Backbone bond lengths (Angstrom), bond angles and torsions (degrees), N, CA, C in turn:
res aa  C-N    CA-C-N  psi(-1)  N-CA   C-N-CA  omega(-1)  CA-C   N-CA-C  phi
1 M - - - 1.453 - - 1.518 112.17 -
2 G 1.296 117.32 -20.46 1.448 119.01 178.44 1.512 112.83 71.89
3 G 1.357 115.75 -160.65 1.449 120.04 -176.23 1.514 114.40 -90.33
4 G 1.360 116.33 -17.95 1.448 119.69 -177.69 1.513 112.64 -86.45
5 L 1.315 113.75 -173.15 1.463 119.59 178.04 1.527 109.87 -77.49
6 P 1.321 117.70 142.74 1.461 120.14 177.29 1.520 110.79 -73.62
7 A 1.327 116.26 154.68 1.469 120.82 173.42 1.522 107.25 -77.58
8 I 1.316 116.04 121.22 1.455 121.00 -177.15 1.525 108.96 -146.56
9 S 1.317 115.91 139.52 1.461 119.72 179.08 1.533 109.54 -84.13
10 G 1.310 114.74 164.51 1.463 119.18 176.73 1.515 111.75 -61.17
11 N 1.326 116.37 -41.82 1.465 119.93 -179.54 1.527 111.84 -65.42
12 Q 1.328 117.47 -37.63 1.467 120.57 176.31 1.523 110.69 -65.21
13 L 1.339 116.55 -41.75 1.455 120.76 179.56 1.530 111.04 -64.19
14 I 1.310 116.97 -39.96 1.472 120.94 177.94 1.521 109.88 -59.38
15 K 1.336 117.29 -46.36 1.465 121.13 179.40 1.523 111.24 -60.77
16 L 1.335 117.20 -42.69 1.467 120.46 179.29 1.526 111.39 -64.26
17 L 1.331 116.99 -43.83 1.463 120.21 -179.33 1.521 111.44 -64.25
18 K 1.332 117.37 -37.78 1.464 120.46 176.96 1.531 110.25 -62.63
19 K 1.328 117.15 -37.65 1.469 120.59 177.70 1.525 111.19 -68.92
20 D 1.338 116.30 -20.11 1.465 122.34 177.25 1.538 110.59 -95.73
21 N 1.327 116.10 23.22 1.468 123.61 175.22 1.524 115.33 71.80
22 W 1.319 117.76 21.48 1.457 120.25 170.83 1.518 107.31 -79.35
23 V 1.321 117.16 143.79 1.460 122.48 -175.68 1.528 109.17 -107.36
24 E 1.323 114.92 127.89 1.457 120.28 178.83 1.513 109.91 -70.24
25 G 1.314 114.79 133.80 1.459 120.37 178.14 1.506 110.32 -116.90
26 R 1.275 115.80 -125.76 1.459 123.03 -175.68 1.530 111.43 -69.00
27 R 1.322 114.05 136.33 1.462 121.31 173.07 1.523 107.32 -100.66
28 G 1.307 115.52 121.02 1.453 119.65 178.74 1.511 111.05 -110.87
29 K 1.299 115.17 -175.69 1.460 121.04 -178.61 1.532 111.36 -64.01
30 H 1.325 116.39 -33.14 1.457 119.74 -172.85 1.523 114.16 -111.49
31 G 1.316 118.41 -1.96 1.456 118.35 -179.15 1.514 113.32 174.12
32 I 1.324 113.37 -176.13 1.462 121.51 -179.97 1.520 108.48 -117.47
33 T 1.315 116.03 135.31 1.456 121.44 175.98 1.527 108.51 -87.85
34 L 1.326 116.16 132.26 1.454 122.56 177.82 1.519 108.62 -122.71
35 T 1.331 116.56 143.21 1.464 121.21 179.03 1.521 110.08 -130.06
36 K 1.331 114.79 154.99 1.465 121.52 176.33 1.523 108.39 -154.23
37 N 1.334 115.78 137.17 1.453 121.12 177.11 1.531 108.20 -89.21
38 V 1.329 116.59 117.52 1.462 122.16 -179.37 1.521 108.47 -126.61
39 D 1.320 116.16 115.90 1.465 121.70 178.84 1.530 112.39 53.43
40 G 1.330 116.53 42.29 1.451 121.18 177.45 1.517 114.91 79.46
41 R 1.311 117.22 3.16 1.463 121.46 179.39 1.522 108.52 -117.24
42 V 1.315 116.76 135.02 1.458 121.06 178.71 1.529 108.78 -88.58
43 L 1.331 115.23 118.05 1.456 120.98 176.52 1.521 108.24 -93.37
44 V 1.318 116.19 142.11 1.465 121.53 -178.21 1.518 108.85 -132.62
45 T 1.328 115.59 136.01 1.458 120.76 173.65 1.510 108.97 -142.65
46 T 1.304 116.18 155.20 1.463 121.60 173.65 1.518 107.23 -120.30
47 V 1.337 115.31 125.54 1.461 121.29 -177.81 1.530 107.87 -111.75
48 P 1.349 116.59 128.88 1.471 119.44 177.75 1.525 111.30 -61.68
49 T 1.319 116.16 137.85 1.463 121.12 177.35 1.526 108.04 -92.45
50 K 1.319 114.72 89.48 1.458 119.16 178.50 1.516 108.85 -145.08
51 D 1.318 115.15 153.68 1.456 120.68 -179.21 1.521 112.78 -90.13
52 D 1.322 117.86 -13.65 1.463 121.58 176.84 1.521 109.47 -77.92
53 S 1.321 116.48 156.40 1.469 120.62 176.93 1.522 109.93 -60.31
54 L 1.326 115.16 138.43 1.460 120.24 176.77 1.528 109.36 -69.91
55 P 1.327 117.67 143.18 1.465 119.65 173.31 1.534 108.95 -60.13
56 S 1.330 116.58 146.28 1.468 120.01 -175.37 1.524 112.17 -59.53
57 G 1.329 118.46 -34.62 1.460 120.82 178.64 1.523 112.06 -66.73
58 T 1.320 116.41 -39.58 1.465 121.17 177.81 1.522 110.01 -65.50
59 L 1.335 116.38 -46.86 1.455 120.66 178.97 1.527 111.07 -61.79
60 S 1.318 117.15 -42.58 1.473 121.05 178.24 1.521 111.50 -59.94
61 S 1.328 116.53 -41.63 1.466 120.17 179.00 1.526 111.44 -64.80
62 I 1.329 116.80 -42.53 1.463 120.63 -177.78 1.523 111.14 -65.17
63 I 1.337 117.92 -41.86 1.463 120.34 -176.69 1.529 112.72 -87.59
64 G 1.328 116.86 -1.30 1.457 122.06 -176.53 1.516 114.83 -78.03
65 S 1.328 114.83 -178.24 1.466 122.41 -172.59 1.533 114.06 -68.96
66 Q 1.311 118.58 -20.14 1.460 120.54 -179.57 1.523 113.46 -86.97
67 Q 1.346 117.13 -16.59 1.463 119.23 -177.07 1.532 111.09 -118.25
68 T 1.329 119.14 -91.39 1.470 119.43 -174.21 1.525 113.65 -86.78
69 R 1.320 117.12 -23.22 1.468 122.87 -178.96 1.528 113.87 64.18
70 I 1.330 118.76 20.14 1.468 118.32 -179.91 1.523 112.15 -86.73
71 G 1.304 118.29 -26.29 1.447 121.34 178.06 1.526 112.88 69.85
72 K 1.328 114.56 173.75 1.455 121.07 -178.36 1.527 111.49 -62.85
73 D 1.325 116.85 -44.55 1.461 120.11 -179.28 1.529 111.49 -66.07
74 G 1.335 117.07 -38.09 1.454 120.77 177.85 1.519 111.67 -65.19
75 L 1.330 116.37 -38.88 1.459 120.62 177.53 1.527 109.95 -64.88
76 K 1.313 116.39 -44.95 1.465 119.91 178.95 1.525 110.84 -61.75
77 Q 1.331 117.21 -37.39 1.465 121.04 178.50 1.526 110.75 -66.38
78 L 1.327 116.95 -42.20 1.470 120.07 176.97 1.528 111.12 -61.19
79 I 1.323 116.46 -41.83 1.466 120.54 179.02 1.515 110.35 -64.99
80 Q 1.325 116.00 -42.21 1.464 120.42 179.72 1.530 111.05 -64.71
81 T 1.307 117.19 -40.21 1.462 122.22 -178.68 1.517 112.91 -72.46
82 H 1.326 116.92 -45.81 1.463 121.33 -171.58 1.526 114.38 -107.94
83 G 1.323 117.08 -17.54 1.457 120.41 -177.51 1.528 111.63 75.22
84 L 1.324 115.10 166.10 1.470 120.89 177.38 1.521 108.35 -103.58
85 K 1.304 116.10 126.86 1.471 120.58 179.69 1.502 110.15 -128.64
């Protein structure tokens, strides 16, 4: 995977987040809202439902400190643990 972000689709990311105990919420026209309670705070993110690779800026925002807080290393760990399907 190297030092950058891996190529991952929105649908693959949704599956990985669900395996990391994120709960699927509302399905909208452009994506699915996922929530997770972390240290008493509810984190919320919306991931586009698409089979194409997410743009790196979109992926960075989703895994960043304002949304899922998993970061690049956390994403790589999820991929290593669960694989991409």
